[in-house]
MMTF fields as JSON, N, C-alpha, C and O atoms, coordinates in Angstrom:
{
  "mmtfVersion": "1.0.0",
  "mmtfProducer": "UNKNOWN",
  "numBonds": 279,
  "numAtoms": 280,
  "numGroups": 70,
  "numChains": 1,
  "numModels": 1,
  "chainsPerModel": [1],
  "groupsPerChain": [70],
  "chainIdList": ["A"],
  "bondAtomList": [4, 2, 8, 6, 12, 10, 16, 14, 20, 18, 24, 22, 28, 26, 32, 30, 36, 34, 40, 38, 44, 42, 48, 46, 52, 50, 56, 54, 60, 58, 64, 62, 68, 66, 72, 70, 76, 74, 80, 78, 84, 82, 88, 86, 92, 90, 96, 94, 100, 98, 104, 102, 108, 106, 112, 110, 116, 114, 120, 118, 124, 122, 128, 126, 132, 130, 136, 134, 140, 138, 144, 142, 148, 146, 152, 150, 156, 154, 160, 158, 164, 162, 168, 166, 172, 170, 176, 174, 180, 178, 184, 182, 188, 186, 192, 190, 196, 194, 200, 198, 204, 202, 208, 206, 212, 210, 216, 214, 220, 218, 224, 222, 228, 226, 232, 230, 236, 234, 240, 238, 244, 242, 248, 246, 252, 250, 256, 254, 260, 258, 264, 262, 268, 266, 272, 270, 276, 274],
  "bondOrderList": [1, 1, 1, 1, 1, 1, 1, 1, 1, 1, 1, 1, 1, 1, 1, 1, 1, 1, 1, 1, 1, 1, 1, 1, 1, 1, 1, 1, 1, 1, 1, 1, 1, 1, 1, 1, 1, 1, 1, 1, 1, 1, 1, 1, 1, 1, 1, 1, 1, 1, 1, 1, 1, 1, 1, 1, 1, 1, 1, 1, 1, 1, 1, 1, 1, 1, 1, 1, 1],
  "groupList": [{"groupName": "MET", "atomNameList": ["N", "CA", "C", "O"], "elementList": ["N", "C", "C", "O"], "formalChargeList": [0, 0, 0, 0], "bondAtomList": [1, 0, 2, 1, 3, 2], "bondOrderList": [1, 1, 2], "singleLetterCode": "M", "chemCompType": "L-PEPTIDE LINKING"}, {"groupName": "PRO", "atomNameList": ["N", "CA", "C", "O"], "elementList": ["N", "C", "C", "O"], "formalChargeList": [0, 0, 0, 0], "bondAtomList": [1, 0, 2, 1, 3, 2], "bondOrderList": [1, 1, 2], "singleLetterCode": "P", "chemCompType": "L-PEPTIDE LINKING"}, {"groupName": "LYS", "atomNameList": ["N", "CA", "C", "O"], "elementList": ["N", "C", "C", "O"], "formalChargeList": [0, 0, 0, 0], "bondAtomList": [1, 0, 2, 1, 3, 2], "bondOrderList": [1, 1, 2], "singleLetterCode": "K", "chemCompType": "L-PEPTIDE LINKING"}, {"groupName": "VAL", "atomNameList": ["N", "CA", "C", "O"], "elementList": ["N", "C", "C", "O"], "formalChargeList": [0, 0, 0, 0], "bondAtomList": [1, 0, 2, 1, 3, 2], "bondOrderList": [1, 1, 2], "singleLetterCode": "V", "chemCompType": "L-PEPTIDE LINKING"}, {"groupName": "ALA", "atomNameList": ["N", "CA", "C", "O"], "elementList": ["N", "C", "C", "O"], "formalChargeList": [0, 0, 0, 0], "bondAtomList": [1, 0, 2, 1, 3, 2], "bondOrderList": [1, 1, 2], "singleLetterCode": "A", "chemCompType": "L-PEPTIDE LINKING"}, {"groupName": "LEU", "atomNameList": ["N", "CA", "C", "O"], "elementList": ["N", "C", "C", "O"], "formalChargeList": [0, 0, 0, 0], "bondAtomList": [1, 0, 2, 1, 3, 2], "bondOrderList": [1, 1, 2], "singleLetterCode": "L", "chemCompType": "L-PEPTIDE LINKING"}, {"groupName": "THR", "atomNameList": ["N", "CA", "C", "O"], "elementList": ["N", "C", "C", "O"], "formalChargeList": [0, 0, 0, 0], "bondAtomList": [1, 0, 2, 1, 3, 2], "bondOrderList": [1, 1, 2], "singleLetterCode": "T", "chemCompType": "L-PEPTIDE LINKING"}, {"groupName": "ASN", "atomNameList": ["N", "CA", "C", "O"], "elementList": ["N", "C", "C", "O"], "formalChargeList": [0, 0, 0, 0], "bondAtomList": [1, 0, 2, 1, 3, 2], "bondOrderList": [1, 1, 2], "singleLetterCode": "N", "chemCompType": "L-PEPTIDE LINKING"}, {"groupName": "GLU", "atomNameList": ["N", "CA", "C", "O"], "elementList": ["N", "C", "C", "O"], "formalChargeList": [0, 0, 0, 0], "bondAtomList": [1, 0, 2, 1, 3, 2], "bondOrderList": [1, 1, 2], "singleLetterCode": "E", "chemCompType": "L-PEPTIDE LINKING"}, {"groupName": "HIS", "atomNameList": ["N", "CA", "C", "O"], "elementList": ["N", "C", "C", "O"], "formalChargeList": [0, 0, 0, 0], "bondAtomList": [1, 0, 2, 1, 3, 2], "bondOrderList": [1, 1, 2], "singleLetterCode": "H", "chemCompType": "L-PEPTIDE LINKING"}, {"groupName": "ARG", "atomNameList": ["N", "CA", "C", "O"], "elementList": ["N", "C", "C", "O"], "formalChargeList": [0, 0, 0, 0], "bondAtomList": [1, 0, 2, 1, 3, 2], "bondOrderList": [1, 1, 2], "singleLetterCode": "R", "chemCompType": "L-PEPTIDE LINKING"}, {"groupName": "GLN", "atomNameList": ["N", "CA", "C", "O"], "elementList": ["N", "C", "C", "O"], "formalChargeList": [0, 0, 0, 0], "bondAtomList": [1, 0, 2, 1, 3, 2], "bondOrderList": [1, 1, 2], "singleLetterCode": "Q", "chemCompType": "L-PEPTIDE LINKING"}, {"groupName": "SER", "atomNameList": ["N", "CA", "C", "O"], "elementList": ["N", "C", "C", "O"], "formalChargeList": [0, 0, 0, 0], "bondAtomList": [1, 0, 2, 1, 3, 2], "bondOrderList": [1, 1, 2], "singleLetterCode": "S", "chemCompType": "L-PEPTIDE LINKING"}, {"groupName": "TRP", "atomNameList": ["N", "CA", "C", "O"], "elementList": ["N", "C", "C", "O"], "formalChargeList": [0, 0, 0, 0], "bondAtomList": [1, 0, 2, 1, 3, 2], "bondOrderList": [1, 1, 2], "singleLetterCode": "W", "chemCompType": "L-PEPTIDE LINKING"}, {"groupName": "GLY", "atomNameList": ["N", "CA", "C", "O"], "elementList": ["N", "C", "C", "O"], "formalChargeList": [0, 0, 0, 0], "bondAtomList": [1, 0, 2, 1, 3, 2], "bondOrderList": [1, 1, 2], "singleLetterCode": "G", "chemCompType": "PEPTIDE LINKING"}, {"groupName": "ILE", "atomNameList": ["N", "CA", "C", "O"], "elementList": ["N", "C", "C", "O"], "formalChargeList": [0, 0, 0, 0], "bondAtomList": [1, 0, 2, 1, 3, 2], "bondOrderList": [1, 1, 2], "singleLetterCode": "I", "chemCompType": "L-PEPTIDE LINKING"}, {"groupName": "ASP", "atomNameList": ["N", "CA", "C", "O"], "elementList": ["N", "C", "C", "O"], "formalChargeList": [0, 0, 0, 0], "bondAtomList": [1, 0, 2, 1, 3, 2], "bondOrderList": [1, 1, 2], "singleLetterCode": "D", "chemCompType": "L-PEPTIDE LINKING"}, {"groupName": "PHE", "atomNameList": ["N", "CA", "C", "O"], "elementList": ["N", "C", "C", "O"], "formalChargeList": [0, 0, 0, 0], "bondAtomList": [1, 0, 2, 1, 3, 2], "bondOrderList": [1, 1, 2], "singleLetterCode": "F", "chemCompType": "L-PEPTIDE LINKING"}, {"groupName": "TYR", "atomNameList": ["N", "CA", "C", "O"], "elementList": ["N", "C", "C", "O"], "formalChargeList": [0, 0, 0, 0], "bondAtomList": [1, 0, 2, 1, 3, 2], "bondOrderList": [1, 1, 2], "singleLetterCode": "Y", "chemCompType": "L-PEPTIDE LINKING"}],
  "groupTypeList": [0, 1, 2, 3, 4, 5, 6, 4, 7, 8, 3, 8, 9, 4, 10, 11, 9, 4, 12, 6, 3, 4, 5, 3, 13, 3, 12, 14, 15, 4, 5, 16, 8, 6, 14, 1, 8, 1, 5, 4, 14, 14, 14, 6, 1, 5, 3, 5, 16, 1, 13, 7, 15, 8, 4, 14, 8, 5, 10, 1, 3, 4, 17, 8, 18, 8, 5, 1, 14, 14],
  "groupIdList": [1, 2, 3, 4, 5, 6, 7, 8, 9, 10, 11, 12, 13, 14, 15, 16, 17, 18, 19, 20, 21, 22, 23, 24, 25, 26, 27, 28, 29, 30, 31, 32, 33, 34, 35, 36, 37, 38, 39, 40, 41, 42, 43, 44, 45, 46, 47, 48, 49, 50, 51, 52, 53, 54, 55, 56, 57, 58, 59, 60, 61, 62, 63, 64, 65, 66, 67, 68, 69, 70],
  "secStructList": [7, 7, 7, 7, 7, 7, 7, 2, 2, 2, 2, 2, 2, 2, 2, 2, 6, 6, 6, 6, 7, 7, 3, 3, 3, 3, 3, 3, 3, 3, 3, 3, 7, 1, 1, 1, 1, 7, 3, 3, 3, 3, 3, 3, 3, 3, 3, 3, 1, 1, 7, 7, 4, 4, 4, 1, 7, 7, 7, 7, 7, 7, 7, 7, 7, 7, 7, 6, 6, 7],
  "xCoordList": [-60.073, -61.083, -61.296, -60.34, -62.518, -62.793, -62.117, -61.76, -61.952, -61.428, -62.519, -63.247, -62.631, -63.671, -63.02, -62.13, -63.454, -62.977, -63.767, -64.997, -63.055, -63.687, -63.195, -62.047, -64.067, -63.642, -63.007, -63.177, -62.27, -61.678, -62.771, -62.577, -63.909, -65.012, -65.604, -65.977, -65.695, -66.211, -65.275, -65.731, -63.977, -62.996, -63.12, -63.16, -63.181, -63.294, -64.582, -64.575, -65.683, -66.96, -66.898, -67.365, -66.327, -66.211, -65.352, -65.631, -64.329, -63.466, -64.18, -64.041, -64.933, -65.613, -66.83, -67.233, -67.415, -68.647, -68.47, -69.363, -67.331, -66.965, -68.008, -68.188, -68.687, -69.631, -71.008, -71.86, -71.235, -72.571, -72.594, -73.641, -71.476, -71.473, -71.345, -70.749, -71.921, -71.82, -71.324, -71.525, -70.681, -70.271, -70.934, -70.804, -71.64, -72.3, -71.772, -71.875, -71.207, -70.659, -71.527, -71.714, -72.059, -72.891, -72.199, -71.911, -71.938, -71.281, -72.224, -73.192, -71.922, -72.686, -74.076, -74.975, -74.279, -75.584, -75.809, -74.931, -76.987, -77.336, -78.049, -78.9, -77.7, -78.322, -79.091, -78.514, -80.392, -81.252, -81.521, -82.183, -80.998, -81.166, -82.12, -82.093, -82.954, -83.848, -85.114, -85.744, -85.495, -86.701, -86.412, -85.299, -87.419, -87.245, -86.255, -85.647, -86.1, -85.128, -84.349, -84.917, -83.062, -82.263, -82.836, -83.344, -82.748, -83.257, -82.167, -81.692, -81.772, -80.749, -81.418, -82.473, -80.799, -81.358, -80.319, -79.227, -80.676, -79.783, -78.626, -78.741, -77.529, -76.331, -76.125, -77.058, -74.89, -74.515, -73.917, -72.879, -74.572, -74.056, -72.961, -72.976, -72.02, -71.03, -71.268, -71.093, -71.662, -72.043, -71.04, -70.791, -70.463, -69.607, -70.359, -70.419, -70.932, -71.764, -71.592, -72.047, -70.944, -70.404, -69.144, -68.505, -68.808, -67.642, -66.501, -66.572, -65.451, -64.231, -63.259, -62.598, -63.177, -62.339, -60.878, -60.132, -60.46, -59.058, -58.714, -57.535, -59.718, -59.461, -58.959, -58.327, -59.242, -58.785, -57.512, -56.909, -57.116, -55.912, -56.33, -56.904, -56.037, -56.418, -55.19, -54.19, -55.269, -54.139, -54.599, -55.644, -53.829, -54.17, -53.858, -52.777, -54.796, -54.583, -54.846, -54.718, -55.207, -55.493, -55.069, -54.977, -54.814, -54.463, -55.344, -55.78, -55.596, -56.281, -55.255, -54.495, -55.231, -54.266, -55.0, -55.85, -54.671, -55.261, -54.244, -53.099, -54.667, -53.779, -53.317, -54.082, -52.087, -51.578, -52.448, -52.883, -52.688, -53.479, -54.978, -55.757, -55.38, -56.797, -57.485, -58.684],
  "yCoordList": [-41.484, -40.789, -39.403, -38.775, -38.925, -37.603, -36.484, -36.646, -35.356, -34.153, -33.1, -32.966, -32.352, -31.343, -29.984, -29.86, -28.969, -27.606, -26.997, -27.024, -26.455, -25.845, -24.414, -24.102, -23.554, -22.201, -22.207, -23.155, -21.138, -21.01, -21.026, -21.608, -20.402, -20.392, -21.782, -22.128, -22.583, -23.951, -24.799, -25.597, -24.628, -25.368, -24.955, -25.808, -23.667, -23.172, -23.662, -24.073, -23.621, -24.093, -25.591, -26.019, -26.371, -27.818, -28.107, -29.048, -27.32, -27.514, -27.119, -27.801, -26.042, -25.559, -26.398, -26.424, -27.08, -27.844, -29.304, -29.894, -29.873, -31.21, -32.287, -33.202, -32.199, -33.262, -33.068, -33.952, -31.922, -31.649, -31.339, -30.959, -31.489, -31.251, -32.563, -33.53, -32.564, -33.719, -33.234, -32.077, -34.118, -33.841, -34.896, -36.095, -34.439, -35.354, -35.06, -33.936, -36.077, -35.99, -36.889, -38.063, -36.353, -37.153, -37.214, -36.182, -38.428, -38.615, -39.354, -39.984, -39.263, -39.997, -39.451, -40.209, -38.159, -37.555, -37.473, -37.044, -37.888, -37.839, -36.521, -36.091, -35.884, -34.622, -34.823, -35.19, -34.581, -34.692, -33.282, -32.484, -32.987, -31.654, -31.666, -30.747, -32.685, -32.782, -31.943, -31.599, -31.61, -30.822, -29.332, -28.906, -28.537, -27.086, -26.605, -25.545, -27.386, -27.063, -28.328, -29.42, -28.196, -29.369, -30.034, -29.361, -31.359, -32.12, -33.08, -33.91, -32.96, -33.837, -34.961, -34.768, -36.143, -37.268, -38.338, -38.318, -39.267, -40.379, -39.948, -39.004, -40.63, -40.313, -41.268, -41.925, -41.328, -42.184, -41.311, -40.682, -41.269, -40.415, -41.098, -42.311, -40.288, -40.686, -39.75, -38.539, -40.286, -39.475, -39.663, -40.787, -38.558, -38.57, -37.809, -36.579, -38.539, -37.927, -38.672, -39.809, -38.049, -36.696, -36.649, -37.671, -35.462, -35.246, -34.705, -33.589, -35.492, -35.056, -34.59, -35.405, -33.29, -32.726, -33.101, -33.178, -33.335, -33.668, -35.101, -35.445, -35.945, -37.33, -37.424, -38.41, -36.396, -36.377, -35.562, -35.173, -35.313, -34.537, -33.176, -33.077, -32.132, -30.776, -30.039, -29.924, -29.533, -28.823, -27.482, -27.412, -26.402, -25.128, -25.202, -25.647, -24.769, -24.858, -23.547, -23.493, -22.495, -21.228, -20.071, -20.203, -18.938, -17.714, -16.592, -16.631, -15.61, -14.405, -13.29, -13.122, -12.533, -11.458, -10.132, -9.979, -9.177, -7.856, -6.95, -6.848, -6.301, -5.437, -4.249, -3.73, -3.819, -2.655, -1.431, -1.199, -0.667, 0.547, 0.293, 1.226, -0.965, -1.313, -1.316, -1.588],
  "zCoordList": [29.346, 30.117, 29.517, 29.062, 29.512, 28.943, 29.726, 30.893, 29.063, 29.701, 29.681, 28.697, 30.771, 30.922, 31.153, 31.994, 30.418, 30.64, 31.798, 31.802, 32.768, 33.941, 34.103, 33.787, 34.595, 34.917, 36.301, 37.067, 36.615, 37.946, 39.012, 40.079, 38.746, 39.718, 39.926, 41.047, 38.871, 39.01, 39.867, 40.685, 39.681, 40.488, 41.95, 42.836, 42.2, 43.573, 44.225, 45.385, 43.488, 44.018, 44.346, 45.401, 43.449, 43.68, 44.906, 45.649, 45.12, 46.294, 47.575, 48.591, 47.548, 48.746, 49.118, 50.281, 48.145, 48.382, 47.966, 47.358, 48.292, 47.794, 48.093, 47.289, 49.213, 49.567, 48.929, 49.023, 48.282, 47.748, 46.255, 45.731, 45.56, 44.114, 43.351, 43.825, 42.165, 41.276, 39.92, 39.551, 39.191, 37.818, 36.937, 37.183, 35.916, 34.984, 33.589, 33.098, 32.959, 31.607, 30.735, 31.054, 29.638, 28.742, 27.376, 26.768, 26.907, 25.613, 24.663, 25.088, 23.387, 22.385, 22.145, 21.782, 22.336, 22.092, 20.582, 19.834, 20.151, 18.729, 18.446, 19.224, 17.336, 16.944, 15.645, 14.622, 15.694, 14.515, 14.006, 14.669, 12.821, 12.24, 11.044, 10.225, 10.937, 9.786, 9.95, 8.95, 11.15, 11.393, 11.408, 11.101, 11.769, 11.787, 12.858, 12.713, 13.926, 14.98, 15.331, 15.331, 15.63, 16.012, 17.261, 18.158, 17.305, 18.437, 18.895, 18.119, 20.166, 20.741, 21.506, 22.111, 21.48, 22.201, 22.454, 21.886, 23.31, 23.616, 24.488, 25.27, 24.354, 25.121, 26.282, 26.745, 26.738, 27.853, 28.954, 28.749, 30.133, 31.201, 32.014, 32.224, 32.461, 33.463, 34.632, 34.496, 35.778, 36.926, 38.05, 38.486, 38.523, 39.702, 40.79, 40.763, 41.748, 42.78, 44.096, 44.226, 45.069, 45.035, 44.173, 43.923, 43.732, 42.871, 43.703, 44.217, 43.835, 44.515, 43.436, 42.793, 43.244, 42.183, 42.368, 41.392, 43.605, 43.878, 43.45, 43.377, 43.166, 42.764, 41.324, 40.946, 40.524, 39.133, 39.016, 40.016, 37.786, 37.515, 36.975, 35.891, 37.739, 37.375, 36.866, 37.574, 35.618, 35.005, 34.45, 33.804, 34.694, 34.061, 32.566, 32.18, 31.726, 30.277, 29.551, 28.327, 30.264, 29.595, 30.485, 31.705, 29.848, 30.545, 30.006, 28.855, 30.835, 30.393, 30.376, 31.33, 29.299, 29.144, 28.999, 28.121, 29.861, 29.742, 29.068, 29.509, 28.007, 27.243, 28.081, 28.894, 27.893, 28.618, 28.341, 27.213, 29.382, 29.22, 29.116, 28.923, 29.244, 29.09, 30.392, 30.456]
}
């Protein structure tokens, strides 16, 4: 199953609005870079609607460090 990076605010929002939030993951998007600007197309969506964040496995994977005296 795919893994999604979420901010602390996204997690909090999903928890507070569990019945009204959805998560949409799109994989396999094709990128055409032959023209003057890249063009994305295709892809296969995975839609969780409503999205119950507690149904998956949530793990902390990053820390923010503030330098001393900053």
